[in-house]
N, CA, C and O atoms as CSV, one atom per row, in Angstrom:
chain,resi,resn,atom,element,x,y,z
A,1,UNK,N,N,54.942,-65.699,29.432
A,1,UNK,CA,C,55.049,-64.618,30.115
A,1,UNK,C,C,56.638,-64.093,31.072
A,1,UNK,O,O,57.301,-64.611,31.971
A,2,UNK,N,N,56.707,-63.059,30.430
A,2,UNK,CA,C,57.960,-62.944,30.754
A,2,UNK,C,C,58.001,-62.633,32.580
A,2,UNK,O,O,56.937,-62.185,33.007
A,3,UNK,N,N,59.151,-62.842,33.666
A,3,UNK,CA,C,59.439,-62.594,34.846
A,3,UNK,C,C,59.181,-60.935,35.118
A,3,UNK,O,O,58.430,-60.633,36.045
A,4,UNK,N,N,59.496,-60.396,34.710
A,4,UNK,CA,C,59.415,-58.931,34.624
A,4,UNK,C,C,57.913,-58.531,34.422
A,4,UNK,O,O,57.629,-57.367,34.705
A,5,UNK,N,N,57.146,-59.165,34.071
A,5,UNK,CA,C,56.152,-58.290,34.238
A,5,UNK,C,C,55.335,-59.596,34.854
A,5,UNK,O,O,54.201,-59.127,34.954
A,6,UNK,N,N,55.264,-60.878,35.295
A,6,UNK,CA,C,54.440,-61.008,36.345
A,6,UNK,C,C,55.000,-60.647,37.480
A,6,UNK,O,O,54.467,-61.422,38.274
A,7,UNK,N,N,55.846,-59.871,38.188
A,7,UNK,CA,C,56.389,-59.230,39.122
A,7,UNK,C,C,55.714,-58.132,39.182
A,7,UNK,O,O,55.022,-57.895,40.172
A,8,UNK,N,N,55.809,-57.129,37.964
A,8,UNK,CA,C,54.923,-55.976,37.975
A,8,UNK,C,C,53.001,-56.086,38.221
A,8,UNK,O,O,52.218,-55.424,38.902
A,9,UNK,N,N,52.856,-57.102,37.411
A,9,UNK,CA,C,51.478,-57.848,37.726
A,9,UNK,C,C,51.182,-57.895,39.349
A,9,UNK,O,O,50.507,-57.140,40.049
A,10,UNK,N,N,51.763,-58.790,39.596
A,10,UNK,CA,C,51.549,-58.959,41.178
A,10,UNK,C,C,51.971,-57.795,42.650
A,10,UNK,O,O,51.781,-57.823,43.866
A,11,UNK,N,N,52.556,-56.952,41.766
A,11,UNK,CA,C,52.741,-55.642,42.457
A,11,UNK,C,C,52.100,-54.598,42.300
A,11,UNK,O,O,52.236,-53.466,42.763
A,12,UNK,N,N,51.258,-55.133,41.488
A,12,UNK,CA,C,49.760,-53.816,41.033
A,12,UNK,C,C,50.145,-52.466,40.114
A,12,UNK,O,O,49.631,-51.357,39.964
A,13,UNK,N,N,51.112,-53.030,39.677
A,13,UNK,CA,C,52.088,-51.991,38.412
A,13,UNK,C,C,51.602,-52.270,37.189
A,13,UNK,O,O,51.538,-51.356,36.368
A,14,UNK,N,N,51.234,-53.390,36.900
A,14,UNK,CA,C,50.115,-53.645,35.692
A,14,UNK,C,C,49.384,-54.709,35.898
A,14,UNK,O,O,49.691,-55.744,36.490
A,15,UNK,N,N,48.164,-54.345,35.261
A,15,UNK,CA,C,47.097,-54.917,34.920
A,15,UNK,C,C,47.590,-56.547,34.365
A,15,UNK,O,O,48.686,-57.009,34.049
A,16,UNK,N,N,46.417,-57.039,34.417
A,16,UNK,CA,C,46.581,-58.722,33.741
A,16,UNK,C,C,45.540,-58.467,32.261
A,16,UNK,O,O,44.525,-57.790,32.096
A,17,UNK,N,N,46.199,-59.197,31.498
A,17,UNK,CA,C,45.456,-59.151,30.183
A,17,UNK,C,C,43.885,-58.574,30.108
A,17,UNK,O,O,43.217,-58.876,31.097
A,18,UNK,N,N,43.527,-58.166,29.577
A,18,UNK,CA,C,41.925,-57.788,29.255
A,18,UNK,C,C,41.419,-57.172,30.694
A,18,UNK,O,O,40.259,-57.406,31.034
A,19,UNK,N,N,42.436,-56.238,31.704
A,19,UNK,CA,C,41.583,-55.649,32.683
A,19,UNK,C,C,42.529,-53.931,31.868
A,19,UNK,O,O,43.549,-53.804,31.190
A,20,UNK,N,N,41.858,-53.279,32.228
A,20,UNK,CA,C,41.899,-51.983,32.285
A,20,UNK,C,C,41.814,-50.779,33.390
A,20,UNK,O,O,41.064,-50.811,34.366
A,21,UNK,N,N,42.450,-50.021,33.164
A,21,UNK,CA,C,42.422,-48.875,34.455
A,21,UNK,C,C,42.137,-47.648,34.202
A,21,UNK,O,O,43.018,-46.954,33.695
A,22,UNK,N,N,40.782,-47.052,34.502
A,22,UNK,CA,C,40.435,-45.666,33.704
A,22,UNK,C,C,40.357,-45.212,34.626
A,22,UNK,O,O,39.820,-45.774,35.581
A,23,UNK,N,N,40.978,-43.760,34.690
A,23,UNK,CA,C,40.422,-42.563,36.288
A,23,UNK,C,C,39.582,-42.183,35.758
A,23,UNK,O,O,39.704,-41.884,34.571
A,24,UNK,N,N,38.192,-42.017,36.531
A,24,UNK,CA,C,37.151,-41.654,36.736
A,24,UNK,C,C,37.160,-40.005,37.356
A,24,UNK,O,O,37.779,-39.795,38.399
A,25,UNK,N,N,36.386,-38.776,36.600
A,25,UNK,CA,C,36.367,-37.235,36.458
A,25,UNK,C,C,35.467,-37.445,37.913
A,25,UNK,O,O,34.305,-37.849,37.943
A,26,UNK,N,N,36.245,-37.093,39.034
A,26,UNK,CA,C,35.381,-36.821,40.709
A,26,UNK,C,C,33.945,-36.645,40.654
A,26,UNK,O,O,33.101,-37.025,41.465
A,27,UNK,N,N,33.701,-35.560,38.809
A,27,UNK,CA,C,32.290,-35.183,39.416
A,27,UNK,C,C,31.622,-35.824,38.763
A,27,UNK,O,O,30.799,-35.193,38.101
A,28,UNK,N,N,31.626,-37.121,38.636
A,28,UNK,CA,C,31.177,-38.164,37.738
A,28,UNK,C,C,30.390,-39.388,38.747
A,28,UNK,O,O,29.394,-40.083,38.548
A,29,UNK,N,N,31.259,-39.290,39.799
A,29,UNK,CA,C,30.957,-40.220,40.485
A,29,UNK,C,C,29.973,-40.438,41.475
A,29,UNK,O,O,29.569,-41.555,41.799
A,30,UNK,N,N,29.480,-39.058,42.093
A,30,UNK,CA,C,28.277,-39.554,42.581
A,30,UNK,C,C,27.061,-39.505,41.605
A,30,UNK,O,O,26.159,-40.234,42.017
A,31,UNK,N,N,26.806,-38.962,40.613
A,31,UNK,CA,C,26.091,-39.035,39.720
A,31,UNK,C,C,26.068,-41.076,39.102
A,31,UNK,O,O,25.160,-41.896,38.962
A,32,UNK,N,N,27.067,-41.103,38.974
A,32,UNK,CA,C,27.343,-42.526,38.460
A,32,UNK,C,C,26.911,-43.860,39.570
A,32,UNK,O,O,26.425,-44.958,39.297
A,33,UNK,N,N,27.324,-43.238,40.974
A,33,UNK,CA,C,26.857,-44.074,42.090
A,33,UNK,C,C,25.071,-44.083,42.123
A,33,UNK,O,O,24.413,-45.124,42.093
A,34,UNK,N,N,24.585,-42.938,42.178
A,34,UNK,CA,C,23.562,-42.715,42.562
A,34,UNK,C,C,22.752,-43.820,41.583
A,34,UNK,O,O,22.361,-44.927,41.952
A,35,UNK,N,N,22.612,-43.286,40.349
A,35,UNK,CA,C,22.269,-44.200,38.765
A,35,UNK,C,C,22.312,-45.580,39.310
A,35,UNK,O,O,21.285,-46.220,39.539
A,36,UNK,N,N,23.730,-46.115,39.553
A,36,UNK,CA,C,23.835,-47.778,39.482
A,36,UNK,C,C,22.980,-48.039,40.736
A,36,UNK,O,O,22.319,-49.068,40.593
A,37,UNK,N,N,22.800,-47.475,41.833
A,37,UNK,CA,C,21.979,-47.816,42.737
A,37,UNK,C,C,20.713,-47.950,42.523
A,37,UNK,O,O,20.147,-49.016,42.768
A,38,UNK,N,N,19.804,-46.436,41.822
A,38,UNK,CA,C,18.827,-46.875,41.196
A,38,UNK,C,C,18.386,-48.066,40.296
A,38,UNK,O,O,17.289,-48.570,40.054
A,39,UNK,N,N,19.930,-48.378,39.808
A,39,UNK,CA,C,18.913,-50.115,38.466
A,39,UNK,C,C,19.720,-51.441,39.243
A,39,UNK,O,O,19.786,-52.528,38.670
A,40,UNK,N,N,20.426,-51.185,40.845
A,40,UNK,CA,C,20.432,-52.089,41.234
A,40,UNK,C,C,22.130,-52.885,40.766
A,40,UNK,O,O,22.453,-54.071,40.824
A,41,UNK,N,N,22.796,-51.887,40.394
A,41,UNK,CA,C,24.038,-52.712,40.121
A,41,UNK,C,C,25.196,-52.184,40.632
A,41,UNK,O,O,25.037,-51.149,41.279
A,42,UNK,N,N,26.603,-52.708,40.501
A,42,UNK,CA,C,27.247,-51.772,40.686
A,42,UNK,C,C,27.923,-50.436,39.980
A,42,UNK,O,O,27.434,-50.211,38.873
A,43,UNK,N,N,28.956,-49.497,40.400
A,43,UNK,CA,C,28.864,-48.564,39.633
A,43,UNK,C,C,30.125,-49.110,38.709
A,43,UNK,O,O,30.179,-48.507,37.638
A,44,UNK,N,N,30.936,-49.906,38.846
A,44,UNK,CA,C,31.539,-50.550,37.923
A,44,UNK,C,C,31.138,-51.166,36.896
A,44,UNK,O,O,31.988,-51.216,36.006
A,45,UNK,N,N,29.886,-51.797,36.605
A,45,UNK,CA,C,29.395,-52.399,35.720
A,45,UNK,C,C,28.293,-51.012,34.715
A,45,UNK,O,O,28.083,-50.732,33.535
A,46,UNK,N,N,27.926,-50.576,35.879
A,46,UNK,CA,C,27.122,-49.310,34.954
A,46,UNK,C,C,28.034,-48.652,34.266
A,46,UNK,O,O,27.736,-48.498,33.081
A,47,UNK,N,N,29.712,-47.921,34.829
A,47,UNK,CA,C,30.431,-47.228,33.985
A,47,UNK,C,C,31.065,-48.114,32.787
A,47,UNK,O,O,31.647,-47.503,31.891
A,48,UNK,N,N,30.983,-49.469,32.730
A,48,UNK,CA,C,31.478,-50.109,31.526
A,48,UNK,C,C,30.655,-50.150,30.332
A,48,UNK,O,O,30.795,-49.829,29.152
A,49,UNK,N,N,29.477,-50.809,31.269
A,49,UNK,CA,C,28.135,-50.574,29.831
A,49,UNK,C,C,27.580,-49.132,29.336
A,49,UNK,O,O,26.864,-48.853,28.374
A,50,UNK,N,N,28.224,-48.232,30.438
A,50,UNK,CA,C,27.840,-46.548,29.669
A,50,UNK,C,C,29.085,-46.140,28.399
A,50,UNK,O,O,28.953,-45.521,27.343
A,51,UNK,N,N,30.516,-46.900,29.145
A,51,UNK,CA,C,31.743,-46.725,28.255
A,51,UNK,C,C,31.660,-47.073,26.500
A,51,UNK,O,O,31.871,-46.344,25.530
A,52,UNK,N,N,31.208,-48.691,26.618
A,52,UNK,CA,C,30.493,-49.240,25.576
A,52,UNK,C,C,30.064,-49.060,25.118
A,52,UNK,O,O,30.291,-49.455,23.974
A,53,UNK,N,N,28.312,-47.841,25.482
A,53,UNK,CA,C,27.417,-46.867,24.345
A,53,UNK,C,C,28.147,-46.042,23.874
A,53,UNK,O,O,28.007,-45.655,22.713
A,54,UNK,N,N,28.922,-45.673,24.538
A,54,UNK,CA,C,29.529,-44.491,24.222
A,54,UNK,C,C,30.345,-44.452,22.902
A,54,UNK,O,O,30.354,-43.639,21.978
A,55,UNK,N,N,31.315,-46.088,23.216
A,55,UNK,CA,C,32.440,-46.302,22.241
A,55,UNK,C,C,31.360,-46.688,20.814
A,55,UNK,O,O,31.957,-46.883,19.756
A,56,UNK,N,N,30.173,-46.769,20.801
A,56,UNK,CA,C,29.145,-47.444,20.139
A,56,UNK,C,C,28.949,-46.346,19.231
A,56,UNK,O,O,29.270,-46.264,18.045
A,57,UNK,N,N,28.323,-45.444,20.039
A,57,UNK,CA,C,27.411,-44.470,19.203
A,57,UNK,C,C,28.623,-43.905,18.491
A,57,UNK,O,O,28.563,-43.907,17.261
A,58,UNK,N,N,29.981,-43.304,19.208
A,58,UNK,CA,C,31.385,-42.911,18.288
A,58,UNK,C,C,31.116,-43.357,17.105
A,58,UNK,O,O,30.796,-42.731,16.095
A,59,UNK,N,N,31.284,-44.667,17.300
A,59,UNK,CA,C,31.683,-45.174,15.624
A,59,UNK,C,C,30.240,-45.001,15.046
A,59,UNK,O,O,30.143,-44.613,13.882
A,60,UNK,N,N,28.960,-45.295,15.871
A,60,UNK,CA,C,27.905,-45.167,14.506
A,60,UNK,C,C,27.732,-43.889,13.745
A,60,UNK,O,O,27.367,-43.624,12.600
A,61,UNK,N,N,28.172,-43.103,14.910
A,61,UNK,CA,C,28.248,-41.071,14.166
A,61,UNK,C,C,29.266,-41.304,12.983
A,61,UNK,O,O,28.876,-41.254,11.817
A,62,UNK,N,N,30.560,-41.555,13.307
A,62,UNK,CA,C,31.449,-41.792,12.142
A,62,UNK,C,C,30.940,-42.818,10.881
A,62,UNK,O,O,31.287,-42.667,9.710
A,63,UNK,N,N,30.368,-43.504,11.197
A,63,UNK,CA,C,30.181,-44.202,10.040
A,63,UNK,C,C,28.414,-42.935,9.252
A,63,UNK,O,O,28.471,-42.443,8.125
A,64,UNK,N,N,27.568,-42.797,9.890
A,64,UNK,CA,C,26.723,-41.667,9.175
A,64,UNK,C,C,27.391,-40.642,8.732
A,64,UNK,O,O,26.980,-40.043,7.739
A,65,UNK,N,N,28.472,-40.277,9.346
A,65,UNK,CA,C,29.045,-38.636,8.838
A,65,UNK,C,C,29.814,-39.686,7.302
A,65,UNK,O,O,29.468,-39.504,6.135
A,66,UNK,N,N,30.621,-40.480,7.653
A,66,UNK,CA,C,31.255,-41.561,6.052
A,66,UNK,C,C,30.247,-41.611,5.299
A,66,UNK,O,O,30.509,-41.437,4.109
A,67,UNK,N,N,29.215,-41.780,5.547
A,67,UNK,CA,C,28.205,-42.097,4.542
A,67,UNK,C,C,27.588,-40.886,4.288
A,67,UNK,O,O,27.572,-40.715,3.070
A,68,UNK,N,N,27.112,-40.037,4.836
A,68,UNK,CA,C,26.395,-38.309,4.371
A,68,UNK,C,C,27.764,-38.157,3.004
A,68,UNK,O,O,27.589,-38.186,1.786
A,69,UNK,N,N,29.301,-37.969,3.901
A,69,UNK,CA,C,30.104,-37.797,2.789
A,69,UNK,C,C,30.121,-38.109,1.498
A,69,UNK,O,O,30.485,-37.303,0.642
A,70,UNK,N,N,29.649,-39.551,1.185
A,70,UNK,CA,C,29.729,-40.099,0.109
A,70,UNK,C,C,28.440,-39.576,-1.141
A,70,UNK,O,O,28.337,-39.781,-2.351
A,71,UNK,N,N,27.697,-38.918,-0.261
A,71,UNK,CA,C,26.331,-38.512,-1.392
A,71,UNK,C,C,27.271,-37.318,-1.698
A,71,UNK,O,O,28.079,-36.602,-1.106
A,72,UNK,N,N,26.578,-37.529,-3.307
A,72,UNK,CA,C,26.373,-35.917,-3.826
A,72,UNK,C,C,26.250,-35.259,-3.645
A,72,UNK,O,O,25.926,-35.446,-2.472
A,73,UNK,N,N,26.148,-33.684,-3.869
A,73,UNK,CA,C,25.392,-32.686,-2.820
A,73,UNK,C,C,24.106,-32.663,-3.255
A,73,UNK,O,O,23.247,-32.450,-2.400
A,74,UNK,N,N,23.687,-32.870,-4.650
A,74,UNK,CA,C,21.912,-33.143,-4.893
A,74,UNK,C,C,21.284,-34.387,-3.812
A,74,UNK,O,O,20.257,-34.139,-3.180
A,75,UNK,N,N,21.775,-35.332,-3.704
A,75,UNK,CA,C,21.372,-36.255,-2.858
A,75,UNK,C,C,21.385,-35.579,-1.369
A,75,UNK,O,O,20.389,-35.816,-0.685
A,76,UNK,N,N,22.360,-34.799,-0.820
A,76,UNK,CA,C,22.222,-34.056,0.376
A,76,UNK,C,C,21.451,-33.649,0.638
A,76,UNK,O,O,20.809,-33.849,1.669
A,77,UNK,N,N,21.103,-32.448,-0.778
A,77,UNK,CA,C,19.945,-31.525,-0.798
A,77,UNK,C,C,18.565,-32.275,-0.024
A,77,UNK,O,O,17.974,-32.030,1.028
A,78,UNK,N,N,18.361,-33.420,-1.222
A,78,UNK,CA,C,17.395,-34.102,-0.974
A,78,UNK,C,C,16.796,-34.873,0.230
A,78,UNK,O,O,15.588,-34.985,0.439
A,79,UNK,N,N,17.855,-35.426,1.051
A,79,UNK,CA,C,18.329,-35.953,2.369
A,79,UNK,C,C,17.624,-34.786,3.337
A,79,UNK,O,O,16.552,-34.864,3.937
A,80,UNK,N,N,18.587,-33.665,3.293
A,80,UNK,CA,C,17.947,-32.739,4.315
A,80,UNK,C,C,16.515,-32.011,4.076
A,80,UNK,O,O,15.841,-31.426,4.924
A,81,UNK,N,N,16.224,-32.202,2.688
A,81,UNK,CA,C,14.598,-31.801,2.418
A,81,UNK,C,C,13.380,-32.459,2.729
A,81,UNK,O,O,12.251,-32.009,2.925
A,82,UNK,N,N,14.026,-34.105,2.737
A,82,UNK,CA,C,13.359,-35.164,3.553
A,82,UNK,C,C,13.198,-35.107,4.765
A,82,UNK,O,O,12.094,-35.203,5.300
A,83,UNK,N,N,14.539,-34.903,5.516
A,83,UNK,CA,C,14.124,-35.283,6.986
A,83,UNK,C,C,13.808,-33.415,7.430
A,83,UNK,O,O,14.033,-33.169,8.615
A,84,UNK,N,N,13.502,-32.637,6.875
A,84,UNK,CA,C,12.830,-31.326,7.276
A,84,UNK,C,C,11.130,-31.525,7.062
A,84,UNK,O,O,10.371,-30.590,7.316
A,85,UNK,N,N,10.562,-33.012,6.505
A,85,UNK,CA,C,9.365,-33.262,5.883
A,85,UNK,C,C,8.988,-33.041,4.854
A,85,UNK,O,O,7.850,-33.302,4.463
A,86,UNK,N,N,10.030,-32.417,4.085
A,86,UNK,CA,C,9.220,-32.237,2.976
A,86,UNK,C,C,8.776,-33.405,1.714
A,86,UNK,O,O,9.589,-34.284,1.430
A,87,UNK,N,N,7.366,-33.331,0.963
A,87,UNK,CA,C,7.307,-34.366,-0.082
A,87,UNK,C,C,8.181,-34.060,-1.126
A,87,UNK,O,O,8.894,-33.085,-1.362
A,88,UNK,N,N,7.906,-35.394,-1.849
A,88,UNK,CA,C,8.805,-35.580,-3.075
A,88,UNK,C,C,8.494,-34.455,-4.093
A,88,UNK,O,O,9.454,-33.969,-4.690
A,89,UNK,N,N,7.037,-33.913,-4.394
A,89,UNK,CA,C,6.555,-33.048,-4.849
A,89,UNK,C,C,7.358,-31.579,-4.876
A,89,UNK,O,O,7.686,-30.866,-5.824
A,90,UNK,N,N,7.537,-31.429,-3.409
A,90,UNK,CA,C,7.928,-30.092,-2.975
A,90,UNK,C,C,9.311,-30.103,-3.105
A,90,UNK,O,O,9.984,-29.137,-3.464
A,91,UNK,N,N,9.855,-31.535,-2.723
A,91,UNK,CA,C,11.555,-31.312,-3.083
A,91,UNK,C,C,11.911,-31.052,-4.532
A,91,UNK,O,O,12.907,-30.439,-4.914
A,92,UNK,N,N,10.959,-31.605,-5.299
A,92,UNK,CA,C,11.167,-31.201,-6.931
A,92,UNK,C,C,10.874,-30.042,-7.587
A,92,UNK,O,O,11.326,-29.420,-8.548
A,93,UNK,N,N,9.865,-29.911,-6.686
A,93,UNK,CA,C,9.417,-28.114,-7.300
A,93,UNK,C,C,10.826,-26.618,-6.386
A,93,UNK,O,O,10.933,-25.483,-6.851
A,94,UNK,N,N,11.560,-27.070,-5.268
A,94,UNK,CA,C,12.547,-26.330,-4.532
A,94,UNK,C,C,13.424,-26.051,-5.520
A,94,UNK,O,O,13.775,-24.988,-6.032
A,95,UNK,N,N,13.975,-28.156,-5.863
A,95,UNK,CA,C,15.046,-28.010,-6.634
A,95,UNK,C,C,15.432,-27.540,-7.627
A,95,UNK,O,O,16.535,-27.061,-7.887
A,96,UNK,N,N,14.123,-27.704,-8.523
A,96,UNK,CA,C,14.020,-27.254,-10.210
A,96,UNK,C,C,14.149,-28.482,-10.795
A,96,UNK,O,O,14.909,-28.586,-11.757
A,97,UNK,N,N,13.464,-29.563,-10.336
A,97,UNK,CA,C,14.060,-30.949,-10.875
A,97,UNK,C,C,12.531,-31.867,-11.375
A,97,UNK,O,O,11.875,-31.187,-12.163
A,98,UNK,N,N,12.118,-32.747,-11.173
A,98,UNK,CA,C,11.276,-33.762,-11.621
A,98,UNK,C,C,10.766,-34.376,-10.182
A,98,UNK,O,O,11.297,-34.019,-9.131
A,99,UNK,N,N,9.834,-35.201,-10.219
A,99,UNK,CA,C,9.370,-35.428,-9.038
A,99,UNK,C,C,10.161,-37.066,-8.944
A,99,UNK,O,O,10.454,-37.669,-7.911
A,100,UNK,N,N,10.404,-37.576,-10.576
A,100,UNK,CA,C,11.059,-39.016,-10.351
A,100,UNK,C,C,12.548,-38.709,-10.237
A,100,UNK,O,O,13.219,-39.656,-9.826
A,101,UNK,N,N,13.223,-37.550,-10.523
A,101,UNK,CA,C,14.679,-37.715,-10.375
A,101,UNK,C,C,14.732,-37.566,-8.840
A,101,UNK,O,O,15.482,-38.342,-8.248
A,102,UNK,N,N,13.911,-36.515,-7.999
A,102,UNK,CA,C,13.805,-36.450,-6.353
A,102,UNK,C,C,13.794,-38.046,-5.888
A,102,UNK,O,O,14.638,-38.400,-5.065
A,103,UNK,N,N,12.685,-39.169,-6.495
A,103,UNK,CA,C,12.737,-40.364,-6.593
A,103,UNK,C,C,14.049,-40.960,-6.542
A,103,UNK,O,O,14.541,-41.373,-5.492
A,104,UNK,N,N,14.773,-41.023,-7.961
A,104,UNK,CA,C,15.655,-41.463,-7.683
A,104,UNK,C,C,16.976,-41.324,-7.541
A,104,UNK,O,O,17.819,-42.156,-7.879
A,105,UNK,N,N,17.235,-39.925,-6.875
A,105,UNK,CA,C,17.892,-39.206,-5.632
A,105,UNK,C,C,17.680,-40.403,-4.563
A,105,UNK,O,O,18.625,-41.177,-4.410
A,106,UNK,N,N,16.644,-40.576,-3.909
A,106,UNK,CA,C,16.163,-40.746,-2.601
A,106,UNK,C,C,16.741,-42.364,-2.943
A,106,UNK,O,O,17.531,-42.926,-2.184
A,107,UNK,N,N,16.353,-42.829,-3.870
A,107,UNK,CA,C,16.307,-44.815,-3.711
A,107,UNK,C,C,18.101,-44.516,-3.886
A,107,UNK,O,O,18.546,-45.337,-3.084
A,108,UNK,N,N,19.275,-43.819,-4.474
A,108,UNK,CA,C,20.390,-43.819,-4.168
A,108,UNK,C,C,20.382,-43.263,-2.955
A,108,UNK,O,O,21.584,-43.002,-2.987
A,109,UNK,N,N,20.021,-42.828,-1.827
A,109,UNK,CA,C,20.065,-41.931,-0.761
A,109,UNK,C,C,20.279,-43.462,0.499
A,109,UNK,O,O,21.134,-43.738,1.340
A,110,UNK,N,N,18.832,-44.226,-0.042
A,110,UNK,CA,C,18.693,-45.441,0.723
A,110,UNK,C,C,19.278,-46.470,0.859
A,110,UNK,O,O,19.374,-47.195,1.849
A,111,UNK,N,N,19.856,-46.600,-0.552
A,111,UNK,CA,C,21.104,-47.528,-0.700
A,111,UNK,C,C,22.358,-47.263,0.056
A,111,UNK,O,O,23.028,-48.077,0.692
A,112,UNK,N,N,22.571,-45.946,-0.124
A,112,UNK,CA,C,24.217,-45.775,0.454
A,112,UNK,C,C,23.973,-45.982,2.324
A,112,UNK,O,O,24.745,-46.468,3.151
A,113,UNK,N,N,22.704,-45.439,2.488
A,113,UNK,CA,C,22.236,-45.311,4.000
A,113,UNK,C,C,22.007,-46.845,4.304
A,113,UNK,O,O,22.337,-46.975,5.482
A,114,UNK,N,N,21.695,-47.785,3.922
A,114,UNK,CA,C,21.301,-49.014,3.547
A,114,UNK,C,C,19.706,-48.929,4.320
A,114,UNK,O,O,19.378,-49.667,5.249
A,115,UNK,N,N,19.129,-48.235,3.921
A,115,UNK,CA,C,17.585,-47.965,4.625
A,115,UNK,C,C,16.830,-47.816,3.983
A,115,UNK,O,O,16.896,-47.148,2.951
A,116,UNK,N,N,15.665,-48.532,4.501
A,116,UNK,CA,C,14.359,-49.257,3.279
A,116,UNK,C,C,13.098,-47.634,3.099
A,116,UNK,O,O,12.377,-47.522,2.108
A,117,UNK,N,N,13.103,-46.749,4.069
A,117,UNK,CA,C,12.527,-45.865,3.544
A,117,UNK,C,C,12.755,-44.332,4.439
A,117,UNK,O,O,13.622,-44.046,5.265
A,118,UNK,N,N,11.875,-43.703,4.027
A,118,UNK,CA,C,11.796,-42.314,4.601
A,118,UNK,C,C,11.828,-41.827,5.807
A,118,UNK,O,O,12.169,-40.670,6.052
A,119,UNK,N,N,11.395,-42.856,6.852
A,119,UNK,CA,C,11.122,-42.419,7.728
A,119,UNK,C,C,11.970,-43.315,8.990
A,119,UNK,O,O,11.701,-43.193,10.185
A,120,UNK,N,N,12.990,-44.184,8.461
A,120,UNK,CA,C,14.288,-44.730,8.461
A,120,UNK,C,C,15.067,-43.479,8.600
A,120,UNK,O,O,15.562,-43.215,9.696
A,121,UNK,N,N,15.201,-42.791,7.723
A,121,UNK,CA,C,16.031,-41.890,7.163
A,121,UNK,C,C,16.075,-40.869,8.483
A,121,UNK,O,O,17.012,-40.594,9.233
A,122,UNK,N,N,14.663,-40.411,8.467
A,122,UNK,CA,C,14.291,-39.287,9.011
A,122,UNK,C,C,15.304,-39.811,11.022
A,122,UNK,O,O,16.015,-39.133,11.763
A,123,UNK,N,N,14.832,-41.165,11.106
A,123,UNK,CA,C,15.288,-41.772,12.565
A,123,UNK,C,C,16.604,-41.628,12.195
A,123,UNK,O,O,17.117,-40.699,12.817
A,124,UNK,N,N,17.485,-42.262,11.305
A,124,UNK,CA,C,18.930,-41.940,11.797
A,124,UNK,C,C,19.380,-40.138,11.814
A,124,UNK,O,O,20.313,-39.720,12.499
A,125,UNK,N,N,18.548,-39.275,10.960
A,125,UNK,CA,C,19.219,-38.418,10.759
A,125,UNK,C,C,18.898,-37.292,11.798
A,125,UNK,O,O,19.410,-36.180,11.672
A,126,UNK,N,N,17.814,-37.673,13.104
A,126,UNK,CA,C,17.335,-37.114,13.608
A,126,UNK,C,C,17.864,-36.120,14.497
A,126,UNK,O,O,17.158,-35.153,14.781
A,127,UNK,N,N,19.048,-36.240,14.986
A,127,UNK,CA,C,20.381,-35.368,15.564
A,127,UNK,C,C,20.597,-34.358,14.775
A,127,UNK,O,O,21.026,-33.289,15.209
A,128,UNK,N,N,20.342,-34.556,13.589
A,128,UNK,CA,C,21.104,-33.217,12.569
A,128,UNK,C,C,20.172,-32.031,12.679
A,128,UNK,O,O,18.948,-32.096,12.790
A,129,UNK,N,N,20.743,-31.192,12.643
A,129,UNK,CA,C,20.079,-29.787,12.307
A,129,UNK,C,C,20.106,-29.434,10.796
A,129,UNK,O,O,21.238,-29.422,10.312
A,130,UNK,N,N,19.157,-29.167,10.022
A,130,UNK,CA,C,18.650,-28.812,8.664
A,130,UNK,C,C,18.081,-28.032,8.271
A,130,UNK,O,O,17.596,-27.923,7.145
A,131,UNK,N,N,18.028,-27.107,9.447
A,131,UNK,CA,C,17.166,-25.761,9.091
A,131,UNK,C,C,17.884,-24.564,8.110
A,131,UNK,O,O,17.343,-23.508,7.783
A,132,UNK,N,N,18.997,-24.935,7.802
A,132,UNK,CA,C,20.173,-23.819,6.882
A,132,UNK,C,C,19.466,-24.529,5.901
A,132,UNK,O,O,18.773,-23.561,5.591
A,133,UNK,N,N,19.081,-25.377,5.185
A,133,UNK,CA,C,18.666,-26.319,3.974
A,133,UNK,C,C,17.546,-24.993,3.599
A,133,UNK,O,O,17.554,-24.328,2.563
A,134,UNK,N,N,16.922,-24.895,4.377
A,134,UNK,CA,C,15.223,-24.492,3.670
A,134,UNK,C,C,15.737,-23.307,3.023
A,134,UNK,O,O,14.988,-22.593,2.357
């Protein structure tokens, strides 16, 4: 480490490696402290956990969007209708295709999302609004 780095660190102008300092919006301080107290943990520990969860969720959302974008338009239609609760025969009728074709699209969807069933797909996409697909 360079002498300047050591000096800045000791003066409190630079944090040691691995440490970061973030500003907290004042409006969040009271709810954060209340929640931390209820969970019997420090506000710093809770803030770190919440930030970690948010970063993970953003990564998860981006990955889900990327996979959605890799679906064909027909696979997106089938996905939307599955998430709206339609049965295979209903999807086939709505899209003017055979039920076997719907099952083939579904198999491809599950593969692209690394899922094993309709329920998993519905859970994965539960926050998406597919009402416009009806």
